[in-house]
Residue frames relative to the residue before (quaternion, step in Angstrom):
aa qw qx qy qz dx dy dz
M 1.0000 0.0000 0.0000 0.0000 0.00 0.00 0.00
S 0.3713 -0.7779 0.4710 0.1874 3.57 -0.73 1.00
D 0.2401 -0.8222 0.4893 0.1640 3.59 1.24 -0.44
I 0.0940 0.7671 -0.6204 0.1338 3.56 0.41 1.21
T 0.2164 -0.8216 0.5177 0.1010 3.57 -0.52 1.15
R 0.6742 -0.4663 0.3801 0.4285 3.55 -1.34 0.12
D 0.6107 0.5449 -0.3397 0.4634 3.56 1.11 -0.71
D 0.6282 0.5300 -0.3354 0.4605 3.60 0.98 -0.78
V 0.6706 0.4961 -0.2829 0.4734 3.55 0.92 -0.99
A 0.6469 0.5147 -0.3104 0.4693 3.62 0.96 -0.88
H 0.6271 0.5209 -0.3357 0.4719 3.59 1.03 -0.76
L 0.6681 0.4958 -0.3039 0.4642 3.58 0.86 -0.96
A 0.6373 0.5313 -0.3259 0.4532 3.58 0.97 -0.85
R 0.6462 0.5053 -0.3172 0.4759 3.61 0.99 -0.85
L 0.6462 0.5138 -0.3286 0.4587 3.62 0.93 -0.81
A 0.7332 0.3942 -0.2341 0.5022 3.56 1.02 -0.81
R 0.3826 -0.7464 0.4602 0.2911 3.57 1.35 0.02
L 0.3886 0.6866 -0.5040 0.3515 3.49 0.88 1.09
A 0.3547 -0.6862 0.5903 0.2341 3.57 -1.08 0.76
V 0.0253 0.8004 -0.5956 0.0635 3.59 -0.63 1.13
S 0.3856 -0.7256 0.5267 0.2178 3.56 -0.90 0.99
D 0.6697 -0.4789 0.3696 0.4308 3.58 -1.32 0.23
A 0.6391 0.5179 -0.3388 0.4566 3.62 0.94 -0.75
E 0.6685 0.4973 -0.3019 0.4633 3.56 0.97 -0.88
L 0.5874 0.5610 -0.3753 0.4467 3.62 1.09 -0.64
D 0.6700 0.4807 -0.3068 0.4752 3.58 0.88 -0.86
M 0.6604 0.5171 -0.2978 0.4558 3.58 0.89 -0.95
F 0.7020 0.4823 -0.2654 0.4519 3.55 0.81 -1.04
S 0.6527 0.5069 -0.3305 0.4559 3.60 0.96 -0.80
A 0.6337 0.5009 -0.3426 0.4797 3.63 1.02 -0.61
Q 0.6758 0.5088 -0.2888 0.4483 3.57 0.91 -0.96
I 0.6660 0.4952 -0.2921 0.4753 3.57 0.90 -0.94
D 0.6180 0.5380 -0.3305 0.4685 3.58 1.01 -0.82
A 0.6772 0.4855 -0.3023 0.4630 3.60 0.84 -0.89
I 0.6295 0.5280 -0.3251 0.4682 3.60 1.04 -0.80
V 0.6748 0.5009 -0.2945 0.4550 3.56 0.82 -1.00
D 0.6507 0.5153 -0.3090 0.4643 3.59 0.99 -0.82
T 0.6603 0.5063 -0.3040 0.4639 3.59 0.99 -0.86
V 0.6823 0.4911 -0.2897 0.4575 3.54 0.92 -0.90
S 0.6089 0.5645 -0.3419 0.4402 3.59 1.15 -0.67
K 0.5966 0.5752 -0.3637 0.4254 3.61 1.15 -0.49
V 0.5039 0.6333 -0.4320 0.3979 3.61 1.17 -0.27
G 0.6121 0.5639 -0.3220 0.4512 3.59 1.13 -0.66
E 0.6351 0.5426 -0.3267 0.4421 3.59 1.16 -0.44
I 0.5365 0.6194 -0.4151 0.3953 3.59 1.21 -0.29
P 0.4414 -0.6953 0.4782 0.3052 3.61 -0.83 0.86
D 0.3377 -0.7808 0.4978 0.1689 3.53 -0.92 0.90
D 0.5754 0.5902 -0.3843 0.4158 3.60 1.29 0.22
V 0.4534 0.6717 -0.4586 0.3647 3.59 1.23 0.34
P 0.3812 -0.7354 0.4975 0.2576 3.63 -0.62 1.03
P 0.5096 -0.6470 0.4627 0.3280 3.59 -1.03 0.69
T 0.0946 -0.7893 0.6061 0.0276 3.55 -1.09 0.75
A 0.4314 -0.6588 0.5465 0.2848 3.54 -1.22 0.53
Q 0.7864 0.1567 -0.0721 0.5931 3.58 1.07 -0.68
V 0.3915 -0.7280 0.5134 0.2306 3.54 -0.99 0.83
V 0.7167 0.3283 -0.2005 0.5817 3.54 1.29 -0.46
P 0.4711 -0.6776 0.4627 0.3239 3.61 -0.71 0.96
Q 0.1181 -0.7854 0.6046 0.0606 3.53 -1.07 0.78
T 0.1185 -0.7703 0.6229 0.0676 3.50 -1.15 0.73
N 0.4600 -0.6670 0.5114 0.2863 3.53 -1.09 0.74
V 0.1997 -0.7407 0.6281 0.1305 3.53 -0.99 0.81
V 0.0631 0.8065 -0.5786 0.1044 3.55 -0.40 1.26
R 0.2803 -0.7276 0.5957 0.1926 3.50 -1.18 0.53
P 0.5626 -0.5989 0.4197 0.3855 3.60 -1.07 0.47
D 0.5129 -0.6158 0.4959 0.3342 3.54 -1.14 0.63
T 0.0467 -0.7779 0.6266 0.0121 3.49 -1.02 0.89
V 0.3831 -0.7096 0.5388 0.2437 3.55 -0.95 0.83
E 0.0087 0.7981 -0.6009 0.0440 3.56 -0.78 1.07
P 0.5425 -0.6254 0.4259 0.3649 3.61 -0.95 0.67
S 0.3154 -0.7241 0.5827 0.1916 3.48 -1.19 0.71
L 0.6592 -0.4963 0.3728 0.4243 3.54 -1.28 0.13
P 0.5336 -0.6084 0.4616 0.3634 3.57 -1.03 0.57
R 0.6233 -0.5901 0.3704 0.3551 3.56 -1.08 0.79
D 0.6727 0.5059 -0.3157 0.4381 3.61 0.88 -0.85
V 0.6069 0.5459 -0.3474 0.4615 3.62 1.14 -0.61
V 0.6720 0.4996 -0.2803 0.4693 3.53 0.95 -1.00
L 0.6946 0.4798 -0.2767 0.4591 3.54 0.83 -0.98
A 0.5894 0.5737 -0.3681 0.4335 3.60 1.14 -0.56
A 0.6996 0.4511 -0.2707 0.4835 3.62 1.13 -0.59
A 0.5322 0.6291 -0.3987 0.4025 3.60 1.30 -0.20
P 0.5634 -0.5969 0.4505 0.3511 3.59 -1.14 0.64
A 0.7923 -0.0213 0.0390 0.6085 3.62 1.07 -0.75
A 0.0158 -0.7727 0.6345 -0.0011 3.59 -1.05 0.81
E 0.0134 -0.7790 0.6263 -0.0287 3.48 -1.24 0.67
E 0.8553 -0.0277 -0.0187 0.5170 3.60 -0.81 1.02
G 0.7250 -0.4654 0.2511 0.4414 3.57 0.91 0.88
R 0.6710 0.4315 -0.2913 0.5279 3.58 1.30 0.36
F 0.5875 -0.5115 0.4720 0.4128 3.52 -1.35 0.16
R 0.2493 -0.7308 0.6134 0.1659 3.53 -1.12 0.79
V 0.0166 -0.7931 0.6075 -0.0405 3.51 -0.77 1.07
P 0.5643 -0.6080 0.4193 0.3688 3.59 -1.16 0.55
R 0.5889 -0.5646 0.4378 0.3780 3.54 -1.21 0.57
I 0.2696 -0.7474 0.5823 0.1723 3.52 -1.15 0.64
L 0.8509 -0.0558 -0.0326 0.5214 3.55 -0.78 1.15
G 0.6616 -0.5526 0.3182 0.3946 3.58 0.97 0.84
E 0.4328 0.6938 -0.4902 0.3016 3.66 1.08 0.34
G 0.7261 0.4327 -0.3274 0.4223 3.53 -1.24 0.40
A 0.5190 -0.6505 0.4576 0.3130 3.55 -1.27 0.09
């Protein structure tokens, strides 16, 4: 227990130029004391734990690559809005190209 007293809180309030009532001194001293006690527990954490990106081990699930036939070019181009010389025809972007 760190025992933050009313006098400690009053001193901090004077340094910060804050007006604090007697009721607030009691409330703040209890709150600050609880905060300091909670933060001091961080020191109890063992420091020999290696850092990890994941707390649960993960494995990649992959399937083997298999070669499969693709659609014929003429079938694909038949579904395109515009085709030219065996390729998709798209509008020029920003006036680039000839």
